C-alpha positions in Angstrom: -53.0 199.0 82.6 -50.3 196.6 84.2 -48.1 196.4 80.8 -44.9 198.5 81.2 -44.4 199.0 77.5 -47.3 201.5 77.7 -47.5 205.1 78.9 -50.1 207.3 80.3 -52.6 204.7 80.6 -56.1 206.8 81.7 -59.8 205.5 82.4 -62.2 205.5 79.9 -65.3 204.6 81.0 -64.5 202.9 83.9 -62.1 200.6 82.2 -57.7 201.2 82.0 -57.1 202.5 78.4 -53.6 201.4 78.0 -51.6 204.6 76.5 -48.6 205.6 73.9 -46.3 202.7 73.5 -42.8 203.0 75.5 -40.1 203.8 73.2 -37.5 202.0 73.8 -34.6 203.7 71.5 -31.4 204.0 73.2 -29.7 205.9 70.1 -27.2 203.0 70.1 -26.9 201.2 66.7 -25.3 198.4 68.3 -27.8 197.0 70.7 -31.3 195.8 69.8 -34.1 197.8 71.5 -37.5 195.5 72.6 -39.7 196.5 75.3 -40.5 193.7 78.4 -44.1 194.3 79.4 -43.0 193.4 82.6 -40.2 195.7 82.8 -40.2 198.0 80.0 -36.9 198.8 77.5 -34.4 196.0 76.7 -31.2 196.8 75.0 -29.6 193.8 74.0 -25.4 193.9 72.6 -25.3 193.0 69.3 -22.4 190.7 68.3 -18.8 192.3 67.5 -18.2 193.2 63.7 -22.3 194.2 63.4 -22.4 196.4 60.7 -23.5 200.0 62.3 -23.5 203.6 61.6 -21.8 206.2 64.2 -23.7 209.5 62.1 -20.4 210.9 60.9 -20.7 210.7 57.5 -17.0 210.9 56.9 -16.6 207.7 58.4 -16.9 204.5 56.7 -17.0 200.7 57.4 -18.6 201.4 60.7 -18.5 198.1 62.7 -19.9 197.0 66.5 -17.1 196.2 68.7 -18.2 195.7 72.5 -21.8 197.6 71.8 -20.2 200.5 70.8 -20.0 201.3 66.8 -16.5 202.3 65.8 -15.6 203.6 61.9 -12.8 201.7 60.0 -11.9 203.9 57.4 -12.2 207.6 56.3 -14.3 209.0 53.2 -12.1 209.6 50.4 -13.3 213.0 49.0 -10.7 213.0 46.3 -13.0 214.2 43.0 -9.2 214.1 40.8 -9.8 217.7 40.0 -6.6 219.9 40.5 -8.6 223.3 40.7 -11.1 221.8 43.7 -10.3 221.5 47.6 -11.3 219.1 48.6 -13.2 218.1 52.7 -15.7 216.4 54.5 -18.8 217.6 56.9 -19.9 215.0 59.0 -23.2 216.0 58.6 -23.2 216.8 54.8 -20.2 214.4 53.7 -17.5 215.6 51.0 -17.5 218.7 50.2 -15.4 220.1 46.7 -14.6 224.0 46.8 -13.0 225.6 43.5 -9.2 227.2 43.6 -9.3 230.9 42.1 -8.3 231.1 38.4 -4.7 231.3 37.8 -3.8 228.7 40.3 -1.1 226.2 39.5 -2.5 222.6 38.2 -1.7 219.9 36.2 -3.8 218.2 33.6 -2.1 214.8 33.7 -0.3 215.4 30.0 3.2 215.5 30.5 3.5 216.8 27.4 1.7 220.4 28.5 3.6 223.0 30.1 2.3 225.6 32.8 -1.3 224.3 33.4 -3.7 226.7 35.5 -7.0 226.7 36.7 -10.0 228.5 35.1 -13.5 228.5 36.9 -12.1 225.1 38.9 -11.1 223.5 35.6 -7.2 222.6 34.7 -6.4 224.7 31.6 -3.5 223.7 29.6 -0.5 225.4 28.9 2.1 225.5 26.5 3.4 222.0 24.6 6.5 220.8 24.9 8.7 221.2 21.5 9.8 218.1 19.8 12.2 219.4 16.9 13.7 216.7 15.3 17.5 216.6 13.9 19.1 216.5 11.2 19.2 212.7 11.3 15.9 212.2 12.7 12.0 212.7 11.2 8.8 213.6 12.6 8.6 213.9 16.3 5.8 213.5 19.3 5.6 213.3 23.0 4.5 210.6 25.1 2.3 211.9 27.6 3.1 210.1 30.5 6.9 210.8 30.3 7.1 213.8 28.0 9.7 212.6 26.3 9.7 213.6 22.7 10.0 210.3 19.8 11.2 210.5 16.8 12.0 208.0 14.0 15.3 208.1 12.4 16.2 209.4 8.9 17.6 206.0 6.7 21.3 205.3 7.8 23.7 206.7 5.0 21.4 210.0 4.5 24.3 212.6 4.5 24.6 215.1 6.8 26.5 218.2 7.7 29.6 216.2 9.2 29.4 212.7 7.2 26.2 210.1 7.1 23.2 209.3 9.4 23.9 206.2 11.6 21.3 205.5 13.9 19.2 208.5 14.4 23.1 210.6 14.7 25.2 212.4 12.0 28.9 210.6 12.3 31.7 211.8 10.9 33.4 210.3 7.7 36.0 207.8 9.0 39.3 206.2 7.3 40.9 209.4 5.8 43.2 210.4 9.0 44.5 206.6 8.4 45.7 207.0 4.7 47.7 210.1 5.5 49.8 207.6 8.3 50.7 205.0 5.7 52.6 207.8 3.7 54.2 208.8 7.0 55.7 205.2 6.6 57.0 205.7 3.2 59.4 208.5 5.2 61.2 205.1 6.5 62.5 204.2 2.7 64.8 207.3 2.9 66.6 205.8 5.7 67.4 203.2 3.3 69.5 205.9 1.6 72.4 205.6 4.8 73.3 202.3 3.7 74.1 204.1 0.0 76.7 205.5 2.5 78.4 202.1 3.0 79.3 202.8 -0.7 82.6 205.0 1.1 83.5 202.1 2.5 84.5 201.0 -1.3 87.0 203.7 -1.4 89.0 201.7 1.1 90.2 199.2 -1.2 91.2 202.2 -3.9 95.1 200.8 -3.3 96.1 197.9 -4.9 98.2 195.3 -3.4 101.3 195.3 -5.4 102.9 192.5 -6.2 106.2 191.8 -4.7 107.7 188.8 -6.5 108.4 190.8 -9.9 112.1 191.6 -10.2 111.6 194.4 -12.7 108.0 195.7 -12.6 107.3 198.3 -10.0 103.8 198.9 -8.5 102.8 202.6 -9.0 99.4 201.5 -7.4 96.6 201.2 -8.9 93.1 203.1 -7.7 91.1 199.9 -6.7 90.9 196.4 -6.7 93.1 193.7 -6.1 96.7 192.5 -6.8 97.4 191.4 -10.0 99.1 187.3 -10.1 102.4 189.1 -11.8 103.4 189.9 -15.0 105.2 187.9 -17.7 108.8 188.6 -18.4 109.1 192.5 -17.0 112.3 194.4 -16.8 114.0 195.7 -13.3 112.9 198.9 -14.6 109.7 200.5 -12.8 106.9 199.0 -15.0 103.6 201.4 -15.9 100.4 201.4 -13.8 98.1 198.3 -14.0 95.5 198.7 -15.7 92.0 199.0 -13.7 93.8 200.0 -10.6 95.6 196.9 -10.6 99.1 196.8 -9.0 101.4 195.5 -11.2 103.6 192.6 -9.8 107.5 191.6 -10.7 107.7 189.9 -14.0 109.6 186.9 -14.2 113.0 185.9 -13.6 114.2 186.6 -17.6 114.0 190.4 -17.4 117.6 192.2 -17.4 118.9 194.6 -14.8 118.9 197.7 -16.6 115.8 197.2 -19.2 113.7 200.4 -20.3 110.1 200.2 -18.8 108.8 196.4 -18.3 105.9 195.5 -21.0 104.5 193.4 -18.4 103.7 195.9 -16.4 101.2 194.1 -14.4 99.1 190.5 -15.5 95.3 190.4 -15.3 93.7 191.5 -11.5 93.9 188.8 -9.4 92.1 187.5 -6.6 94.7 187.6 -4.3 93.3 188.5 -0.8 94.7 191.6 1.5 96.9 189.3 3.4 99.1 187.0 0.7 102.8 185.3 0.3 104.5 186.9 -2.5 106.1 184.7 -4.9 109.9 183.1 -4.6 112.1 185.2 -6.2 115.7 183.9 -7.4 117.7 184.7 -4.5 115.0 186.8 -2.7 112.1 185.5 -0.1 108.5 184.9 0.1 107.3 187.4 2.8 103.9 187.8 4.3 102.2 191.4 4.3 99.8 192.5 6.4 97.6 195.2 6.6 95.4 197.8 4.7 95.7 197.5 1.1 97.2 201.2 1.1 99.8 199.8 3.4 100.1 196.8 1.1 101.2 198.8 -1.7 103.8 201.0 0.0 105.1 197.5 1.5 105.5 195.7 -1.9 107.4 198.5 -3.3 109.7 198.2 -0.4 110.3 194.8 -1.3 111.0 195.1 -5.0 113.7 198.0 -3.9 115.6 195.4 -2.1 114.7 192.3 -4.3 116.5 195.0 -7.1 119.6 195.9 -5.2 120.4 192.1 -4.3 120.3 191.1 -8.0 122.6 193.9 -8.2 125.0 192.8 -5.9 124.9 189.0 -7.3 125.2 190.1 -10.7 128.3 192.3 -9.9 
């Protein structure tokens, strides 16, 4: 019939009758199919990024690129069930096959342990134990982290080793420091060593004897300073001075042969360890040095010398 878009034309009653229309489908979703009566089928390429279908159920985002349909991504077949095996069939799309019973899984709750699959469903296992401490109370589990959470007992609550503080048992403090203070009192004992310095006082047990008395002699006191001198002592030895004071020679009025002197030592004087004896008639003033004990012996010698000199003059 002169039309390229018809097929199997046939004469009917002397007339050419067109047959079925020409099928112009090239199976490419990225072409526009048409038929030109003069030439037949015409296939026109569609513009790039025109949506198309590549015939694969597992592909998504198909777009035309230079007349060819291409997928831009794959089909997401995750059903978020840990007890199924996910897959995809090009002709049917996603598939989900149940795992065998007892297969390990996770129910998404971190507070359960040893979850297992049963008939394609994940069953929770044992719960995480959350036992509070002695300074805690309550107890819950965080499903996201699996960590136990507790409320603290009030601060100051008694516990095994002391008192609760910020949820922990803290031992009593301060006792050790007090015992350290007792140790410091031991330092006072050392002060007793200073008491031993009293022995130095014994060094002054020998009193200084006066050198100037003619009749007074010095027997020597136990302690103290030399006396300033007895009054009217005799030439014979005088008695020991009171309180450890050494008797100092009497004045010039004493006789050469008197009995014991009555002025055997005056009041204790304050003469220092080194002193000058009083000037005697016919004698000399002499300086004595050394310790108190040495001073006592020296003074006695001077008295003897003075006595001998006086006797010579009298004779």
